[in-house]
Backbone bond lengths (Angstrom), bond angles and torsions (degrees), N, CA, C in turn:
res aa  C-N    CA-C-N  psi(-1)  N-CA   C-N-CA  omega(-1)  CA-C   N-CA-C  phi
1 M - - - 1.431 - - 1.546 110.94 -
2 L 1.314 119.23 -37.99 1.427 121.88 178.43 1.522 110.33 -59.86
3 A 1.365 116.89 -38.65 1.467 120.68 -178.33 1.485 110.71 -62.88
4 C 1.350 120.63 -31.54 1.452 122.47 177.66 1.532 111.47 -65.29
5 R 1.330 117.16 -35.29 1.408 119.52 -179.53 1.588 113.58 -74.32
6 R 1.249 114.58 -16.69 1.434 119.59 -178.24 1.501 113.24 -97.97
7 R 1.332 118.58 5.26 1.430 122.90 178.28 1.502 109.35 -128.57
8 R 1.310 115.92 148.62 1.459 123.23 -179.69 1.504 110.05 -141.92
9 H 1.358 116.28 151.91 1.435 120.91 169.17 1.507 109.14 -95.45
10 L 1.327 118.05 150.19 1.445 123.88 177.84 1.519 107.53 -142.49
11 R 1.325 116.26 137.37 1.465 120.61 178.73 1.480 109.51 -93.81
12 V 1.289 121.15 136.45 1.483 126.71 -179.03 1.534 107.24 -80.41
13 D 1.302 115.30 134.33 1.444 123.74 179.62 1.519 107.39 -135.89
14 G 1.321 118.13 114.25 1.403 120.92 -179.16 1.507 113.43 107.45
15 F 1.364 116.33 170.10 1.463 123.10 -171.17 1.556 112.04 -109.12
16 S 1.299 118.27 11.70 1.468 118.41 -176.04 1.495 114.46 -64.50
17 M 1.368 119.05 -19.35 1.432 120.08 -178.90 1.568 111.79 -113.54
18 A 1.352 114.90 12.58 1.459 119.52 178.57 1.542 107.80 -66.15
19 P 1.312 118.93 144.85 1.449 128.93 1.51 1.513 113.76 -88.20
20 T 1.325 118.72 1.23 1.462 120.43 -179.24 1.529 112.82 -62.08
21 L 1.338 114.65 -46.97 1.433 121.65 176.61 1.512 110.13 -129.29
22 M 1.322 113.84 138.29 1.483 119.85 -176.60 1.563 108.74 -118.67
23 P 1.310 117.18 154.55 1.459 119.64 177.01 1.520 111.98 -51.32
24 G 1.311 116.68 133.69 1.452 122.32 -178.59 1.539 113.39 95.48
25 D 1.330 117.16 -19.71 1.467 117.73 173.96 1.525 109.10 -61.23
26 R 1.299 113.34 154.37 1.482 118.29 173.71 1.512 107.08 -117.81
27 V 1.348 115.56 145.44 1.456 119.46 174.47 1.463 109.46 -125.37
28 L 1.271 114.72 150.48 1.516 123.17 173.57 1.527 106.61 -101.08
29 I 1.322 116.48 124.81 1.471 118.92 -178.95 1.537 109.04 -116.17
30 R 1.282 115.24 147.08 1.471 123.94 173.50 1.516 105.24 -99.89
31 L 1.341 114.86 118.16 1.447 119.06 177.53 1.525 112.69 -67.64
32 L 1.330 115.36 143.84 1.469 120.30 -176.48 1.539 107.89 -110.75
33 S 1.285 115.84 134.75 1.481 119.42 172.16 1.531 107.95 -82.96
34 D 1.300 115.83 167.10 1.462 121.57 -178.00 1.512 112.12 -61.65
35 D 1.319 116.83 -28.24 1.456 116.83 -178.81 1.494 115.75 -102.54
36 A 1.331 117.98 11.03 1.438 122.29 -178.95 1.540 108.53 -75.77
37 P 1.335 117.28 151.10 1.455 116.95 176.50 1.536 111.60 -61.41
38 L 1.294 117.27 147.95 1.443 119.97 176.95 1.509 112.03 -66.30
39 P 1.339 118.34 147.30 1.464 120.63 177.17 1.588 108.02 -63.27
40 T 1.305 114.15 158.62 1.425 120.79 179.39 1.546 110.94 -71.26
41 I 1.303 115.74 151.14 1.459 119.72 175.75 1.578 108.48 -56.12
42 D 1.311 114.42 141.12 1.485 126.93 -177.73 1.508 112.35 84.11
43 S 1.349 118.29 0.44 1.466 118.53 172.51 1.495 113.38 -69.29
44 L 1.323 116.27 151.97 1.462 121.62 170.38 1.529 105.47 -86.25
45 V 1.335 114.73 127.74 1.454 119.84 -178.96 1.542 111.29 -127.37
46 V 1.287 114.99 159.63 1.477 121.48 174.36 1.524 107.13 -111.99
47 A 1.340 116.92 132.55 1.426 122.10 -175.91 1.535 109.70 -142.34
48 W 1.315 115.76 158.27 1.491 121.01 171.32 1.477 107.65 -77.01
49 H 1.375 115.08 132.90 1.479 120.02 176.48 1.556 106.43 -69.20
50 P 1.348 116.19 130.94 1.488 119.29 -176.73 1.519 114.79 -67.15
51 N 1.309 117.83 -22.54 1.444 121.75 -173.34 1.509 114.31 -113.13
52 K 1.309 116.50 -1.12 1.470 121.02 -177.40 1.526 106.84 -131.90
53 A 1.312 117.23 100.57 1.451 123.21 -177.64 1.556 110.47 -54.02
54 E 1.311 114.81 135.21 1.436 125.11 175.39 1.529 113.71 62.07
55 T 1.321 116.31 20.67 1.502 121.54 174.81 1.514 110.57 -101.49
56 K 1.326 115.78 122.57 1.498 117.91 177.59 1.513 106.68 -98.00
57 M 1.350 113.10 150.08 1.476 117.63 179.62 1.516 106.29 -137.27
58 I 1.370 113.41 150.35 1.447 120.15 175.50 1.536 104.92 -110.10
59 K 1.367 114.34 126.92 1.428 120.89 178.97 1.547 110.45 -142.23
60 R 1.283 113.98 172.35 1.467 119.70 175.84 1.530 109.15 -97.10
61 L 1.327 114.40 129.67 1.463 119.30 178.31 1.547 107.32 -75.86
62 T 1.322 113.43 119.27 1.491 114.43 -176.46 1.543 112.37 -111.43
63 S 1.325 117.12 -12.81 1.455 120.32 178.72 1.519 110.68 -165.69
64 C 1.360 116.10 142.81 1.456 122.22 172.59 1.517 105.55 -130.52
65 N 1.329 115.09 120.96 1.484 117.25 -178.94 1.472 108.20 -142.62
66 Q 1.302 117.10 116.98 1.490 124.86 178.13 1.523 110.21 54.90
67 G 1.366 115.61 43.30 1.477 119.58 176.54 1.521 113.35 78.59
68 R 1.298 119.55 1.64 1.489 122.70 177.89 1.561 106.54 -103.39
69 L 1.344 114.85 138.00 1.483 121.23 -173.78 1.502 108.89 -113.91
70 L 1.308 113.88 134.67 1.528 120.29 170.07 1.505 105.69 -101.39
71 L 1.386 115.61 125.71 1.428 120.33 177.00 1.537 110.04 -123.18
72 H 1.339 113.87 135.65 1.461 118.32 -177.38 1.535 110.43 -132.43
73 G 1.290 116.89 145.78 1.457 122.50 170.85 1.497 111.69 -79.25
74 D 1.322 117.14 151.49 1.458 120.77 179.15 1.530 111.42 -77.90
75 N 1.349 117.59 -12.39 1.451 123.07 178.17 1.494 107.73 -120.20
76 P 1.320 118.29 84.02 1.478 122.60 -171.39 1.575 114.55 -54.41
77 S 1.293 117.42 -35.50 1.493 118.65 -179.00 1.548 112.15 -68.56
78 E 1.331 116.77 -16.57 1.507 120.83 -176.93 1.507 111.17 -113.16
79 S 1.321 119.35 1.35 1.423 121.10 -168.22 1.509 114.50 -110.19
80 S 1.351 117.59 134.44 1.422 125.24 165.19 1.461 106.96 -96.25
81 D 1.349 117.01 114.77 1.470 117.86 -174.05 1.517 110.27 -150.83
82 S 1.328 118.21 -156.46 1.433 121.95 -175.53 1.486 113.98 -61.27
83 R 1.281 118.23 -20.77 1.484 121.63 174.90 1.565 111.07 -62.26
84 Q 1.325 115.15 -32.10 1.448 119.46 179.71 1.571 111.82 -97.25
85 F 1.316 118.33 -43.74 1.441 120.74 -171.73 1.537 114.04 -105.43
86 G 1.339 117.00 -2.37 1.464 117.53 175.42 1.551 112.83 83.79
87 A 1.268 116.16 -168.80 1.438 123.58 -179.61 1.518 108.94 -75.76
88 L 1.306 115.04 144.60 1.490 120.81 -178.85 1.525 108.48 -103.08
89 E 1.293 117.26 155.19 1.428 123.88 171.68 1.477 107.68 -81.38
90 R 1.333 116.90 155.53 1.449 122.60 -178.19 1.508 111.85 -56.03
91 R 1.359 117.38 -35.13 1.455 119.09 -175.69 1.554 112.40 -59.73
92 H 1.306 120.06 -14.51 1.440 122.64 178.31 1.558 111.25 -79.30
93 L 1.317 114.66 -20.25 1.477 118.21 -175.87 1.495 111.79 -73.10
94 I 1.350 118.19 129.91 1.467 121.93 -179.68 1.532 109.88 -104.11
95 G 1.307 119.16 -43.88 1.465 121.94 -176.13 1.460 113.16 -173.29
96 V 1.328 113.38 -176.42 1.443 122.06 -176.84 1.552 107.05 -121.74
97 V 1.361 117.53 136.91 1.474 121.10 177.76 1.521 107.51 -72.49
98 T 1.327 115.11 127.94 1.462 119.53 179.59 1.532 112.00 -106.71
99 S 1.338 118.01 -22.62 1.454 120.48 177.77 1.534 110.90 -158.90
100 I 1.301 114.75 155.75 1.443 122.11 178.16 1.527 106.66 -116.09
101 V 1.370 114.41 133.32 1.468 120.06 -179.30 1.548 108.60 -116.19
102 R 1.257 115.94 123.65 1.504 120.33 179.12 1.496 110.72 -117.14
């Protein structure tokens, strides 16, 4: 039962992660606690957007350095990511994508 509380489904909206994820795809995410190890580089992660309150985003983790995370979309022309808003603090990280459902 505890495992169910630590996982969530999320529906993909937008093309920022195309072709990896397309609008309408669903992903299963594993929620991360504040003290959990950081996901590995190249993982798909879910994070709070730093400039849009209550907006979640799915991005690829491209770098972790001193607790700061660089997140990038797989489709740069459609993505708002660390190229625009810079590195994120760990507190923005919500979870890691564990599976894609189409």
